[in-house]
N, C-alpha and C positions, 0 to 999 in steps of 0.2 A: 392526507385531509383536512388543512392547516381549521386549526378552532376560532371559532370566531369570538371565542373566548378573551379576557383578560388576562395579564400578571403582572404581578409585581413581584420584586426580586426587590431584597430593601437586606442594607447592613453588609453588604461583600466588599470585595478588593477584587474587583474589575480586574483582569489578565490575557491585553492584547500581546503580539508577537514585536512588540515595541514598546513597553510600555505596565505599571498595574498601576492601578488608584482604583478610594475609595469610591463607588457610586452606586447607587438604584437602579437597577434596569426595569421600566414597563414593556409589557408583552403584550401586542393585540395582533389578534387575527393572524398569528402563527410568524410578526417579525416581532424585531424589535423599534418601539415604537418612540423610545429617549434610556437616553443614560447620561445620570448624572439631577443636579436638582432640579429636573425639569419633569423629572421620573413620577414623581409619584402626587404634582400636580395637576401631571396628563390623566393621571388611573383613572378611569369609571369608577364611579361609586358602586360599591358593594369587590370593588376588585378582589379578588383572589392575594394575600402577601406568602410571603417565602422567606422563615431566616434569612439571612443569611453570616451572620455573623461570627467571626470568626474561622470563614470560608471562606475558600477563593470563589473567584466565579471566573472560566474556564469557557474561548468557547468548546460546539460538538469536535472531538473526534473525527478525524476523517482516515478511516484503516485504504491505501491508493492499491490494496494489491489483498484479493482476495478468491476464492473458490469457493465459490453456495452450489451447493448438485454437481458439483462433476463431476464427471464421466472422462475416468481417467481408467487404463491401464484390468480393461475389462472390472469397473464395478462403479459405482457412484457415491460421494463422498456423501458421509452421513447426513453435516447439515442443508436445509436446502434453503433457500433466500429468506423462509418466516424465523426459523429456528438459531442461524444465522445467525441475523441483524438485531433479531431481541435477544441476543447472548448477548452483543455488544452495544446497546445499551441499557444491559447492566455496566461493562463496563466502560461507561462514557461516551461511547463512539453512537455516531449519529447520522453519518454518508459509509460510502463504501465507493469503492470503481471493483469492481470482478472484473474479470476477463468470456468474454466470449470467446470461443476457443474451435475455430469450424477443420473438420477432419480433411486429412490431404484432399484435395478434388471436390469437396464439399466449395459451394457458392458460396461470399461472406452475406448475403443480405441472409438467406437460408438461415447460414448460425443467427444470427442477429439473433436474428424472428423469436426461435428457440428457445434460446434467451431470454431475451424480453418474456415472453411468457411465463415464466418459468419464476423470474424475478415480481411477477405483478402478488406477489403475499409479501413484500418484500415490508418487514416492519418497520423500517429503515430509506432512509433515501438512498438514491441508488443512484450509478454510473457504469456503463463498460469500456475498458479499454477491448480493440478486439483485434487479436491473432494473423496479423499474415502468415499462413501455414503452406501455402504451396505460388507459383503463381503465373497470371494469362491475364485474359483481357478482360475480364470477366474481374478477375478481383482488382486492375488500373482501376475499371467501369464503379463499381458498388464498394473501393476507398473514399471518390467523390459522393457519392451517394449518402453516405454513412457520412462523411463531413457534413454533409451539405442541408441535407434534411435531418439526419437523427440525431447531429450536437454530438457526435464521437468528434475526437479529439486527441487523439493519441492511439499506437499501432503495438500489437507487442508482436517479437521476434525470441523464437523459442532458435540460442545456438547448439540447441544440448535434444538430445532424445533423440537419435539417429533411425530410420525407416518405419518412423512414423511426424511429428510435426516439424522434425529440426530443419531451418531455413538455411540453406548454402550461401557463398557470397555473391552471386550474381541474384535468392530470390532479396538482399541485402539492401543490394545496391538498385534493383528497381523501388521497393517498395520504400525506403528510404529519400528515393528521388522522389516518389510521389509526394508522400507526408510534405515535404517541404511545398512543391506545388499548392499545397492543399489547406497548407498550413495547419499542418497536425504532426506531434510529437514521436516522436520512432522513441520506442522504446524495450531492452535489451533482457532476457536470462542468458545470461554470457557465464556458458561454460563449450570449453571445446566439442563437438559430439563426440568427433572422429578421435580424437584421446576415450576417451573417459567411455565409447564402446569394446575399442581395444583393451581398454586398463583391465575391461571388466572379465574379462575374458580369461586373461599373464591372467589376476587376482584365481580366480576361477580353480587355475593348470596346477597354483601352490594348495590346493587343501580347502580353501577358504572362502567358506558356502554364506557361515551366519553376515550381521546384520556388520559386526568391522570389517567385511572387504568393502560397504560401500562408502568408506569413508577415503578407502584408497581407491578406489576406481575414481574418484574425483577432488586430489591432491590440489592446494591451492595454484598451482601455477595453471593448472585445464581454466580453470576463473579469470585469471591474471593473463592470461595467454586471449581472451574468446574478446575480453573487457580494451584489449585494446587494439583490436582488429576493430570493432567493433567501431569506439574510437575513430580513429582512422579511419572509417566510412564516411563515415556524421567530420570531419573533416577537410575530406576533400571534397565534401558535395555543398558544406554548409549551414545543412540542415540541427539545432539542439538536438541532445538527445537523451532516455534517462534512464540510466542502468538499472536494473532491481533487483536485489536482498542478495547485493554489497557484501561480502562474508570476509571478504579474506585481507591480508595489507598487502598484496598481488594487482586487487583490484581495484583497492583506495586510493592506491600509491595511482595507479593509472589514472585514475579520472584527477587526482591534484596535480600532476603531474599538466594534464591535458588543460586546467584552465587556467594552471599556471604561464600558458601558454595564449590567454585571454580563449578557449571553447566552449562553447556555452554543455556541460558536461555538467549533469546532476546527480546526485546518490541514492537509494534506497539505503533502509540498513533492517533487517527483521527484529523486533522482541528478544528473537528466541536465541539468535548469532551475538545478542550484546550480552547475554549474560550467562547462556549453556557452553558444555568443554565438548569436545568431542568422546571424553571419558565413557559417555552415555551409552558409545554404540558397544564396548567390551562387557558390559549389563552381561553376569550367569544368566537371567531368566532374557529368553526369547524375545516375549513379547512385550518386554519394557525394556529391550535396544531397538526392536522391528517401529516401535512404536516411534520414532528418533526418525526416521529417515526421513531426509526429505533434501532439496537439491536447491542451491551448495548444500553438502553436510554442513552441523556445526567440528569447528575450528579449535587448535588447541589453542589457548588462555590467550597467548600471545597475541593474541590475531585482537582477541574484547574491550582489548583497550586503546592499538589501535584504531577502532570501531570509532569506541567512544570520543578518542580525540578530536577525531572528523568530524562525529557530528559538533564539537565544543567549539574548534578553526573554519565552524560552514563552508566545507569543504565539500562536504555528507547531509543529504536538507530535509532527508522525511523519513519516519521509519512509520513500515507498515509494519503485517504477520503474514499471510503466505497462505492463510486460512486456508486451511486442506484437511478435513476428517477423517480420519480413518477409524476404524477398531480395528479388535484383536482379528478377528473371524477373518478378519477383510487385508490386516498386515500377513493375514499366515499364509496364504496365497505365495510366498517367497519364502518357505518355511527349507524348502532344497536348492533355495539361491537366489541371493539379495538383488540379485537385480530387476528379482520379480516385484520386491515387494512394493505396494505402492504407499509411491511416493508424497509425505504433507502429515502437516501437523498445525492442529489448532489454535489460538491465542488472542482471538476479535478479544475474548470480555478480561484478557488479563492484562492487551501492550503499556494501557496511560497508567495504570498501577503501576509495574514493573518497573517501565524509564521511571515517573517520579523517585521511587524507593531509590533506586540504584544511580537514579539519574543526579534529581534536586536535591536527594540526601544525604545527598555524599558530595556535595557542590560541585561535583560535572556541567551538571546546566542547573541556569535559573529555574523561577518561574515564566518568567519573558519566554526563556530558550526550548523549553518547554512545550512551550502555546507552540511556538514557529514549527518545529518539528512532528509536531504530532497534527500537528491542521494548516497553519496558515498557509503556509509553504505545500503543502499538497495543493490548498486549492489558488493560490498564486502562480507556480506552478501546469494545473491544467487545470485553468481560465472561469476558476469557480468565484475567487476571490472579487471583491468584497462581499458574495453573498453568503460568500461562507467561510468559515476563515475567521474570523474576525466578531468581534462585540458591538458596535453600532450600531445608525437609528440605518431603517435598509434592509439590514444584514436578518436573512434568516435569524428563527429563533430557535438557536438549536443552544444549544446551553448545560453549563457540565458545572451542578455545586460542588467546590473536592473540599473536600475533609481530611488536611494535610497531617492531624493526629488519627485520625480513624484510622481501626489496624483490619485486618483481614488475612488468614492465611487460606490461602489457596491451594484446592481441590479437587479430582474430580467426582467427586461425592456430591463439589454444591455447585456445580460447571451451571449454567443452562446452557451451557453445547449441548446437543445430538453424543459428542465422541466419549467413548470409556475413558480417556485419559489426556492427565495433566501434565506436560513438559515440564511450565513448575507446578508442579508439587510438591505441598509441603513448606512451599518457601512463604515466610510470612513478610505483608508489604506493610509500610509509613504511610501513609493519602492515597487514599481511596475516594469514589464518590461516592457523594451522601445520598443527588438529583441528578437526573437528567430530561433534559427537558428540550424534547423536538417540533417542530412548530408549533412554539406555544405550551406543549401540552406535559408536564410527567409523565414519565411513563418509564419510570426507574425513581422510588422513595423506600431508602435506608434500609434496601432487600423487598422491598415489593413491587416487583415487573409487571405493569402493567401495557406493554406490547400491546396492539394489534395488528395484522396479519393483513397484508393491504395498505398499511396504512403513507404506506412509503413514496416519496412520487420519484418518479423518472429525471436528475438532469444531465437535460442537454445544455454541453459546454463547447462556447463556440469557437468557432479555428483560428488565429492569425494573435494568437496570444504574446505581450512586450517581446519575450525572447523574440517573433518569428520579425517582428516592428526591427529589430537590433540586429539581426542575422539580414536583414535587406538592404537594411542601409550603409552597412559591414562590405558587404558584397560589392554593393554596387560604387562603396569608395574607393575597393580593392579592384574592379573590375580592371583589367588588364586588356593594350590599346596598339592594332595593330601600327603598322612603321608603316608610315609614307613613305613609299622610295618610285618616286613619279617622276621626281625631279631630276631621278638617274638613267629614268629611260630616254 
């Protein structure tokens, strides 16, 4: 519900993905009305003012990978669409792209309607990727309805979770081809599900049943193989592809190689994979170790530096959380078998602060590069730009006032998520949001969260973004032709 009232933000340093500058920003009716010298002059009489002196003004964060209210492995995540998006607002994230995950043989439209109903209580703006978990004529038809009528321009494919939602190569080929026709981005969870299934059993035979068995059953090459396979299928079909939660050198290298060949491949990195290593799975307390069980798992430290370099070099493009919160009681379902621990960790509230602290403060990233990987690149890839992801006249007034000297010690005791654990527990960060503005309204102010259930809007995302226009032109330019042999007859 866009506010009709105005807000003037004065004296801050506006940071976009391409540059930063000192400028005032005027928000009116939920949109940015002016940036720069004219902002104050255009402000209606009595407009409230926010002093941004000494702070950065950033576009609101977009988390392209969340799972709110997800039914998974026999239970449902702790955070629903209200509590999850509210936690996001407290951390400077104003929009999410969540996932509709149909059961095998469930019609895509039926699942989509179910998720849309759950999401009506969102406090921030939201969109959906829709997972293709099986193939048939109804899936082929529903994909068109989703793209053309519902504004869905991305489809998810799980290459893991055998006997549940895993896609085989036939499904990948059919779905990728259909996505290309419709102008929608295929996205993949890249892990070889057959190998994971085998390794889970092999690790159990070794007598390893605790969480330490989880990373052993999903080694980096399992992810690397699947990333290479998905990229190869996309290359043959000529469709752009987005690899979610890239966690290891093998998958990051697969993306870099493909991009060096001119292929349109994009990679997403989770905040947790940038900062946490696999030693957590050997913690003597089961609940602590199990709380870190997610897929792909946390990796040895050597992989983290490679992911940072990927973000800095532009070979990796977005950052997300895969926010999927299960409490200790839910995780205890795998007390005797690590393969039964519900996969998932939180992080939507912490993502921007931990990446700023470890990225900008260390010199790995500039503030403009931070904006690129936390909002602008996601907005561009999923065709929300410049409505989202930039501070410019006409864009949505989703903003974060960022205090580069503010500090916070992260803890599950003070988080807004309903989860009972925080993977960044005890980490002190420098650089935090002081205020978050959603649709021109201050929804978080120095610890005071003012989230409203139902205030978030569904984001329709048009098909055929710039990637597809370029891919089509390239295909036409390289199109083969038959040999005319009529003169020889």
